[in-house]
N, C-alpha and C positions, 0 to 999 in steps of 0.2 A: 225531554232528556231523562226525567225521572222514570217514565214508562220504559225507556230503553234500558236503563240500569236494572229495573225489575225483570225485564225479559231476559237479560244476560244472566242474572242471578238464577232464574228458573232453569235456563239452559245448562248452567254449570252444575246445579243440583241434579238435573236429569242425567248428565254425563257420569257424575259420580255414582249415582244409583245403578245405571246400566253397567258400568265397569264392575261394580261390586257384585251385581247379579251374575255377570259373565264369569267373574272369578269363582263365584260359588258353584256355578254349573261345571266349570272345569274341575274343581276339587271334587264335586260329587261324581263326575264321570271317572276320575282317577281312582276314587275310593270304592267304586262299585265292585263288589266281590265277583270273581270269576267262578267257573265251574269247579276248579280244583278246591277253592275255599268252600264252596257249597258241599262238595263231596265229603270233605273233612268234617264239616259241621254236622252232616247227617250220619256220618260214621259208616257209610255203605257205598259201594260202587257197583254199578250194573254194567255188565260186559256182554257183548254178543260174539259168538263164535260159530263157525260151521265146522263141526268135528268130523270131517270126512277126508282129511288129507294127511295120510301117514307120511313121515313120522312127526309132523308138526302138531296136529291135533286129531284125535280119533277116539272112538268109544271102545272101551275094553272092560268087560265085567260090569257094564251099566254105568261106567264113569268116564268122563273126558280125561284122557291122558295124552302125553306126548311132549315134545320139546318145548312148544310154546306154553303148555300148561305148567310145566316145571318152572319156567321163567315167571309166569303170571303168579304162581303161588309164592315165589320168593319176593316179588314186588309187593303183593298184598300184605305179606307178613311184615315187610319193612315199613309199610304205611300204617300198620296196626288197624286195618279196616275190615269190615265184613264184605264179602263178595257174593253177588248173584250172577252166575254165568249162564247165559241162554244159548242153547244149541239150535241154530236157525238155518233154514235153507239159504244158500248163497245168493240166489236171485233177489232176495229182498233185504239182505243184510246192510248194504250201504244206503239205500233209500231210507231204511228204518233209522239209521244214525241221524240223517238230516231231519227226520221227523221227531227227533229227540225221544225215541223209545228206550234208549240206553245211553250210557256215558261215552263209551268208545268201543271200537271193534278190535278184538284180539284174535285174528285169524290170519292165515298165510296169504298176504296180499302182495302181488308184484308191484313194485314202484314203476309206473309208466306215466308218460306225459299227460294223458287224459285224466287219470285219477289224481295226479299231483296238483292239478288246477282246481280240483273240487274238494279235496280233503287235506288235512294236515297230517303228513306222515311222520311217524317216529323215526329214529335212526334204525338202520337195518339190524336184524338179529341173525340173519343168515343170508348166504348167497346160494342161488340155485343155478346150476349149469345144465346144459343139454347133454345127455349121455346116451350110450349105446349098450344094449344088453344082448347077450347071445345065449344059446343053450350051453350048459356047462360041458366043457371038454370038446366043443366043436372046433376042430383044427383048421377048418377052411376060413374061419373068421380070425384074421391075424391082428388087425389093429384098426382104429378109427380112421387112419390115413390111407387105408387100402381096402376098398369095397368092390373091387373089380369082380364081376360075375355074381354079386350078391343081390338078393331081394330084400328091401328094407320095408318094414312096417312102421307107420307113424300116425299121428293124429291128423284131423282134417287140415287142409292147407291154410285155413284162417288162424290156426293155433300158432303161438309164438315158436315152439320147438320145431314145427314143420317148416316155418319160414326160415329159421336159422339153418336147418338142415339143407333146404333147397339151395341156399347160397353156398353152403359148404360143399355140397355135392357137385355143384357147377365147377368149383375150383378143382375138385378131384377129377372130374371128367376131362378137364383141360390137360391133366397129366396122365390120362388114360387109366385112372384108378377109381372112377365113379361107379355107383350102383347100376346094375343092369335094369332094375325096375323098382318103383316106389309105390306101395299100396297104402291107401289111407283108411283108417278105421275110426269109428265113432267115439270110442273110449279107450282108455289105457288098458283096462282088463281085456278088452277085445283083442288088442295087439298082443298082449301076453299069451292069450289063448292061441292065437295064430302062430306065435313063435313056438309054443310047446308042441303044436300039431304040425310043425315044419312047413307051414304055408309061407312063412317068411324066414329069412336067415338071421336078421337082427331086428331089434325093437329100438326105435329112437323116440325119446320123450325127455321131459325134465327129470332130474334125478329122483325126486320123491316117488313118482309112480314106478320107477325101476326098482327102488328099494322095497316098495310095497309088493311088487310081483315076486321078489326074492323072499319076502316074508310069507306070502301066501303059499308059495311052492318051494320050500327049503330044498337046497341041493339040485334044483332044476336049472337055474340060470347063474350067469356071472356077468359082471360089468366089464365091457371091453375098454371103455375110456370115456372121456368127455371132450367137448370142443366148443368153440365160440365164446363170446363174452357172457359173463354171468348175469342173471337177474338178481336184483336185491329184493329181499322179503322184509316187510315191516307191518306195523299196525297203524290205524288211523283214528284221529279225533275229528270233530267238526272243525272247519277252518277258523272259526272264532274262538275255539277252545285251546289255543296254543299254550295256555298256562298248564293245562292238564297234560298236553303233549310233552312239555318241558319237564314236568314232574316224572313222567314215564322214562324219558331219556336219561334223567339223572340217575335213576335206579339201574337202567340197562348199562350205563357207563360203569357203574360200580361193579356190576356182575362181570363185565368184560375185563376191567382192569384188575379185578381180583382173581381172574382165571376161571370163574364159574361158568361162563358161557362156553368156553372151550371144553370143559368137562362134560357139559350137557350135550354139546355137539358130538363129542366122541361117543357118548352113551347112545344117542338116538340115530346118528348118521354113520358112525364108524370112522369119521375123519373130522378135522377142524377147519374153520373158515375165518376169513378176515371180516371184521365188523366195523366199518369206518364211521367216523362222526361227522364227516363233511364230504362233499363232492358226489353224493349219491342222488341228489334231487335234480330232475330235469329243469330247464328254463321255465319260468312262470309258475313254479311250485308255491303253494301256500306257506 
C-alpha cells in the first residue's frame, strides 16, 4: 500500500512538471518574435524588385522609379527604417524570397492561384486589365467590340492576356465581329513594333505594356479600350511572415483611405483604380 501511494505521488509530480513544461513551451512559442519585430530591431528592411515593368517599377536616370517605388518610399518613411532595394531578374526573385535572401518582394505580381498557395500576398495596390492599342488616328479601328476584318497582335498563347483575348474573340466571332487573324509575338516591344510597321492593326496586352509603348513612341499610338476581368497586382512575403504582410497592409490601407493611392495612380497610369481589402485571394491562399 505504501509503495502504491509513493508511486501515485511520483505520477502526480510528473504530471505537474509536464504540464508546467508544456505551458512554458506554449508561452515561448507565443512570445517568439516574428520577422516584423526583427526588422524593427535591426532598423533596416531588405526588399527585392525587378525594375522592368513600366509604370510600376523601372529604372530612370540610374534610379528605380515608378508607382510601386512611390508607395514603397511612403511606407518606409512611415516605418522610420532604412531600406536596401535590390533590382533582380524576375526568374530568381521568388525562389530568393523563400531562401531568405531578403525580407519581401515589392514588384508587380499578378495574384494567381499557384502563387497564392506558396506566398503571402499583400492587399492589391492596382488592378490590371487587358487592353487594345491602335495607331493614332486609325479610323478603321472603331472599338474593342468590333474587330471585323482586323489583324490582332498579341503575346504567346500561354500568356494571360492572350488567353483572355482568345475567349473574348470567340464571343465576337459568334456575332460576326471577330478578328480576321491573330499573330503571336515573343514580347510586348515586338508587338508594338509590328503595330507601328502596320503588320497588325491592333496590339492586345495588359495595360502596362500598352502604356509603355505609348511612352516609348509619343503620339504614335492610342488606347482603344479594355475588356475582360482585371488581374490584381500585389507584393508578397514568405507564407510564415504574415506579421510583416499585415504591417505592409496597414500602411497601404492608410494610403488608400487618405486618397494617396489614387493620386499616385493618376500620376503613373492616367486613371484611378479600386483597391479592395477582401475578396481578391483565390481559394487555398496563404
